[in-house]
N, C-alpha and C positions, 0 to 999 in steps of 0.2 A: 429613340424609344423613351417615353417618360418614366419617371421613377415609380417603381412598384413598392408600395409600403405594406409591411406585414405587421399586424398587431393582434394581440389577444388579451383576454382579461383573466386574471387570477382572482378567485374568490376564496378568502380565508376568513371564517367567522363573519364579522360585519365589515371587514376591510375590502375595498374594491381597488385592486392594483392593476394599473394598465401596464402592459409589458410589450416590448417590441422585439421581433426576431432579429433585428439589426442586420438585415440583409442588403439594404441599399439597392443599387441598380442591378438589374438582370438583363443581359443582352445576349441573344443567341448568336453563335458564330456564323459568319456568312460564308467562309471558305475553309477548306481543309488545307493543312500544311503537309507536304510529303514527309514520310518517315525519315528519320536520321539514319544513315547507314550504320549498322552495328560495327563496332571495332573489335577485331580479334587480336589475341595475344599469341606470340610465338617466341621461341627461344632463339638467340643468336648462337648457332651451333659451332662457331669457330673461335670462341674466346673463353678464357678462363679467368676467374678472379682468384688470386692466391693471397692468403693472409699468413704472414710469418709469425713465429713465436717471438722473434726479436729481429730488429733491423740490422743486417750485417753492415760492416764498415762501407762496403760498396755493393749495394743490393743488386746492381746490374751484373755483377760477376759471380753470383751464387752458382757454384759448380753443379748443383742439382737440376738447373733448368734444362729440360729435355732438348735434345738436338733439333727436334722438329719445330721448335718455337721460332716464329718468324719475326715477332716484334714484342718488346717488353716496355710497358709504360707504368711509371709510378702513379698510383691513383690516390693513395692516402698513406699516412704513416703505417709501415708494415704491410701495405697492400700493393700488389702489382696486378696489372692486366696483361695476360699473355695471349698472343694471337697465333692462330694455326690456319693452314691452308684448307684442311678438310676436317670433317667431324670425327673421323676415325683417328687422325693425328691428335686431335684434342682429347679424345677419350683415353688414348694410350698415354699421353702426357699426364693426364689427371691421375691415372693409376700409379705412375712413377712418383709424382709429387706427394701424394697422400702418404707414401712410405717414408718420406724424408723427415728427420727429427726436428728440423727448423720450420717445417710447414705446419701451421695450426689448422687451416681450413682451405678446401678447394671447392669452388662453386662454378657452375656455368654462368656466363654473363647474360642472363635473360633480359629481355626488353621490358620496359614499363611504358604504359600509355595512360592517358586520362582515364580514370576509373568511372564506372557506372554511367557511361554515355548512353542516353536513353534512345530507344527506337520507337517510343510512343509518338503517334502522328502529331499530337498537339504539344509536344514537349517544347518546341521552339516558341510557342505562344505563352509559355509559363515564365514570364520575366522574373517572377519572384523566386524561382528556384535558384538561379545564379546570383540573384540580388542578395540573398541571405547566405550565399556560399555553401549551399547544401552538399554538393559533391565532395567537399573537403571532409565532411562528417561521414558521408557514405563510404569513404575509403576504410572506415573502421568497422564496417558491418561484419567482416569475417571474424571479428573478435567478440561478438555478442555472446553472452552467457546463456540467455534465455529469451523467450518471446515476451512481448509486452502487449497489454490490452488497454485501449482507450474507450471508455464508456461515452458515447455521444448521446446526450439527453436532448432529443430534438423530435423531428417528425417521422422518424423511421428511415428505411433505406430501400433502394431498389436492388435487391440481391441478384437480379438477372443480368446486371451490367458486368461485362467481362473484367473490368478494372477491379471488381471486388471479389474475384475468384480466389478462394483461400485466405481472404482478408476479413471475413466476418466470423467473430467468435461465437460459439454456441451459447444459447441461453438468452438471446435477445427477447425483450418483452414489450407488449403494448399495454401501457397503463391507461390509455384512453378507453379501451374496450375490455381490459383485463383478459387479454388473450395473448397467444404467442405470435399473432400475425403482426409483423413489423413492417408491412408494406407501406411505403411512403406515398401518401395521397396528396402531399403538399409540395415537396421538392427540396425544402430547405435542408433536411437531415441528410439526404443523398449528396447534396453539394458540399456540405461541411465534411462529411465522411470522405469524399473524394479528395479533398485538400490534404487529409491526414494520410490515407492509406491506399490510394489507387496504385495498382501493381506497376512496377517499373519493367520496361523491356518486354511487354507482351504484345507489341505492335498494335496497340489499341489505345485510343483516348489520350489520357494524361498520365502523369506520375504524381503520387502523393509526396509530401515532404519527407516521409520516412523512407522513400526510395527502396533500397535492397534490404532494409532491416525487417525483421520478422515482427511487424506491428499489425495488430488486427483491431477491428471495431466491434464493440458490443453495442448494438443499436437499442436504445431505450426510448420508446415512443411516448411522448407526452403532449404532442401537438396534433390537433385534428387537421383534417383536410382544408378547413376554412381558416387555419392559422390561429385557432384558439386553444387554450389549455388552462390548467389550474395549478396553483402552488402545491396543492396536495399531491398531484401526480408527479411533480418534480421531486418532492420530498420522498415519495415512494421509490422513485427511480434512483435517488441518491443512496437510500438504504439498500436497495437491491444491488447497486454497484458495489457497495461495501461487502455484501454477502458473496458476491462473485469474485472478490479479491482483485479488482481491476487495479491498474497502476496509475491511470490518469482519468479524470473526468473533464469533458469539454461541455460547457454550457454557453452556447451562442444565442443567448436570449437575456432579457432583463426587464426591469421595471423601476419606476422612480420611488416606490414605497418599500422600505425594508420589511422583512418578516423574521421575527425572532425564531419561529419554528423552523423556517427554512435555514436560518443561520445555524441553529442547533444541529440540523441534519448535516450541514456542510462541516461543522466542527467534528461531528462523528467521523465523517469521511477523512478529514485531516488527521484525526487521532488514529485512524486505521492505516495511516501511511500513504494515503492517496492524495496526489496533487490535483487541485481543482483549478482549471483555467476557464476564464469567462471573458466575453467581449465587453469592452469599456462602454460602448454605446455609440449611436449615430446622430445624436441630437445637439451637437455643438452649436449649430445655427438656429436652434429652437430653445434657447434659454440655457443650454448646457447643464441639464439636471444630472445629479449623481444617480448612477444606475446600480441596481442590485440584481444578481449577487456579486457583480464585479467589485463593488465597494467594500465587501466584507474583508476583514483582516486576513482570513484564511485562504482567500482567493487570489490568484495571480491575474490581475486585470491587464488586458492587452488593448492598446490603441492602434490606429492605422497610419501607415505612411504610404506615399506614392512612389513611382519609379525614380523620382529625384530625391528620395529620402526626406521629403517634406511632410509635415503633419497634414493628414487629410482634413479638408475643411469641415467635413461632416463629423469627424471623430471626437467624441466626448472627451474632455480633458478635466482633470482634477488631481488632487494630491494622492488619490488612491491608484492612479495609473502606475503600473510596475514596469511595463515593457511595451515596445512597439514592434509591429511586423507589417509586411505588405498587406494592403486591404483594398486596393483599387484594381479593377479589371482582372480579377482572379479567374483564370480559365479552370473550370471544374465540371464534374458530372451532373447530370440531371436525369430524373426518371424517364425511362423510355430509351436511354442510350444517347441522348443528344448532349452537346457541349454548350455550356453557357459561360458568359463572362459576368462575374458578380462582384459587387463592391460593398464594403461595409466591414465593421469590426467583427462581424460574424465569421469572416473568413481570415481575419488576422489571428483570432484566438486559436483555431485548429492548427495553424502553422506552428505556433508555440507549443500546443498540446502534443503535436507529433514530435517536436524536438525533445520534449520532456520524456516521451515514450522511448525514444532512441537512447536517452541517458539511462533509463531503467533497464534496458536490455543488457547493458554492460556494467552498470553499477546498481544492481537491484537492492542493495541494502541502504541506499541513501534515503533519508527522510524527505518529506515534501519541502521543508525549509532548505535542506542541502541542495535539492534539485533546483529550487528557485534561485539560490545563491549562484550556482553554476551558470544558469541562464542569464541572470542580470549582470553578474560580474564580467561575463565574456561579451556583453553587448557593445555595440559601437555608440559611444556617447554622442547625442545630438542636442541641439538647442542650448539652453543654459548649462554650463558645466555641472556635472553631477545629476542627481535625480531632479526632474522637473515635471509639471503637470501635463505637458503635451506628449513627451516621449517616455516618461518614466526614467529608467536607467539607461535607455537607449534602444536602438533597433537590433533585433536578433542577428547574431553573427555566428554562423555554424562553423566557420573556419577557426575562430578564436575558441569556440566551445569545444571543438575537437582537441585543440591543444590543452585546454583545461581538463578535459576528460582523460587524456593520456597521462597527465600529471597525477590525477586522482587515482587512476588505475594502478599506477606504480606505487602510490602511497597505500593503497588498500588492496594489495594482491590477496586474492582469496586464499585463506588457510582453511583446510578442511579438518573436521574432527578426526582424531585418531583413537579415542576411547571414550567410554561413558561408564560412570560408576554411580552406585546408589549408596546412601548413608546407612541403610539397613538391608539385611538379606531376608529377615523374617519379621512378621508382625503378628500380634495376637489382639483380636478385637472381640467384642461381645455384642449380643443382641438379646432381646426379650420383649418387654413392653416397648412400643415405638419410641417412647421418650428416653429409653436407656440404650439406644443404638450408639455405639462408640465410634470414634473417628480417629484418624492419625494422618500423618503426612510423610511422604518420601521426598528426599531431595536428591536430584540427579546432578552430577558434576560432569560436564563435557570438557574434554581436554583435546588440544591445548587451549589455554585461556584466550588466545588471540584468534581462535577459529572464527571465521566470518559468520557462520550460522550455527549458533549453539542451542537453537530451539529443540524441544523434545516433544515427542508424541507419546502419550500415555495410553495404555490399553489393559483391560482386565480380561482374563481368560473366562471369567464367570461373573458377569455383572449382577446376577441375582444374589450372589454371595457377598461380593465386595465391589463397590463402584468407585472408579477413579476419575477425577476431573482433569482438565487441561493443565493444572498446576501441580498434579501429583497428590492432591488431597484425597484420602480414601475414607469411604463411609461403609460400615458394616450393614449388610442387608438381610442376610439369613445365615443359618448355621452351615458350615462347610469350609472348603479350601478354595482359594483362587490364586492365580499367578498374575502379579502386576508387572507389566513389561514397559520399560522406557526405551524409546528408539530415537536416535538422532534424525532430525528432518533432513540433514545433509549427510548422505552416506549410508543411512540405515543401520548404524551400529546399535546393538541392543544389549540390555542387561535386565535382570528381573529379581523380584522378591516374592516370597510366599506369604500369603495372608491366611491365618487360621481364625475362623469366627466360631465362637462357642455360644451356646444358648444359656442364658441365666434365667432363673425363675422370675416370672412376672411379678410386678410389685403388688404386695398385699398390705394394705394399710390397717391400722387398728380401729379406724373410723371410716364411715362411708366417704367417698370422694365429695369434695365441696366445690361449688362454683360461686365465686365471690366478686365483689366490685373492687376497684383499685385502692379503696381506703379501708378495707376490712381490718379489724383488730381482733385477733384470736385471744380468747380467755380460756386458760387451762386450769381446771380446779383439781387440787390434790387432796387426798384424804388425811393429810397431816400438814402441820404448819411448815411453811418455808422460812428460810432465814431472811428476815426483812432487809438486812443491810448488805446482802450478797448481790453481786452482779452475776446474773445467770446467763450472760451473753455467750459464754463459752460452752454452756450446756444445751444450747439450742442451735440448730443448723437449718438453714433454708437453702435448698439446692435445686438446680435445674434437672438433675438426673436422679432416677430412683435409687441408684446405688450410693448416693450421697456426694457424688462428684459434681464439679462445676457449682461450687457454693457461691451464693450471691451475698453482697453486702447490703448496707443500708437498712438493717433490721434493728429495732429497739426492743429490749426485753426488760420488763419491770414488774416487781412484786407489788400487789395491791396493799397499800399501807393500812387501809381499814380492814382488810380481810386477807391475811397472809397465806390463806389457802389458795389464792388465785394468782396466777402468773399471766401478764399481758404480753402478747407478741404482736408488734405492729411495724409497718414500714416507717422509716424516718420521714420519707416524703410520700410516695405512692408505690404500690406494687406495679411492676411492669406487666404487660399482657403476656399470657402464655401459661405453661404448666409448671408447677413448683411442688417440691416435696419438703414437708416440715418434719424434722426429726428432733424428739426430746431424748437426749442421750442417756444411755445407761450410766449410772453413777451419780446422777443429779442428787445433791444432798438436801435432806430436810433438817429442820431445826432440832429434831430429836436425835440426829446423828445417823438415821437410816438413809439408805441411798436407793435410787431407782434400779431395779434388778435387770431391766432389759430396755432396749430402744423402743420408743413408741413413735409411730409414723402416721402421717396424714398426707394425702394428695389433694392439692387444691388448684383450681383453674381460674385465672383472672380474665374476665371478659373485657 
């Protein structure tokens, strides 16, 4: 079958950006492969493993070994294997051994078999699963802490395929038509999603790279049925993925022209802790252009290798390539329930995205950079030693990744919060004129300091009285009382403070409110002479709040030399925009020795 090419055009302002879905060859499977017989686990009921507190001088002569024991084998330091004729003999012996002071632990000698052997009919067609040693990582699935979600920004998904049952996260969206209909009318998105999250051991189709891990897809449709889309839809999808708090974003598409707006959206995702994985491109034989978004610094760019671990001839290569993964004859799903073989870096990227998602299920606190470091540092180096333009740091190796993750897990054992404290138990705030609303902040301390998740959720019992934001900053809204509660995101430990908001009299100036420009000079005329040589700067205050608080600087005060009855008040540079309050303070002295008997106030607004 000839090569099928997919391309679409992004239109952003006056830029015309040609983008390819990077899917390469699509070939329908011609024959089905019989299912792999499932493997069952069972215990060996006639053997015991015994671990001793200390190794006796002659471990074979330990007097506590039950008489029913038929054979004793030294397995490891302080560990023996004891064999029995029947299960009842074994059980009785275990009860005796557990009571002995030299025995630390007694366990049945259960069998171990290869984990996660798939019964999916086309598993044997998925050469890339054993190629990247996925089952080695699948063995860790029982240790996952939480699910992970991969946002697939593509052409949607065929949710009717059994391989996606329970693997599609809620909230998928169609940015082509601005609806929630994520039906895949093209096919690419379904195939990419299948590589990541097809269900393992459901006796149907294939298995995704995530195997037994709880990894689901958030389908974000930006590609129409004819293979076209726009940069704006991709940007919307990226921001939507941020709102949905996904763990990984897969973008198996690209173009030769960069977009700063797209790059900014990707940076927002990276700042939100999301790893972005993209296909490096399929145009090595067509001038080898640099492809975006793969070439952005924040994106993990993935190239393709074949079954022989050779760089695929079509795979784009450049200094921005970070990693390689299988990308030729990838068996995967297609709308309608058929199987296809697909080639292209479009299918290398989701293999890596799925690996990243598996990391996040067990090490959720890792940053995108730390996840990238785990993936690249555990890869198998190919080509020129070290990082090179063809393979990046090497080809994905999930066996080495599993070892690196185990080490990381031991280093970052999750410590849960044990208490939470606030720096204040009560707060007093005021309201009146909107410009006089006061604010304060509460500081929450989560202990112990090495708790893995010390984030805090803030809540006000009455947000119409006092509003609290995600950082504990409180703003008075109206008179009354409210309870501000801080709760740990991990464990739900809570503590609270009481906020009392009182009403102050609204501002009443001695003169009508004024609206001025930013260069306004105030002239204040007194009915008695001022002291020409005096600096009246301390007798004048310009504040942001009606009560005189939040005093601003940058104000010049000067007596008119020709007419000492007049005092000029002006900005050293220009007034900032907003509301200000000018106060001429009680006690301001005149040349005669008299002083101002009360504060004089004026409200002014700078446009």
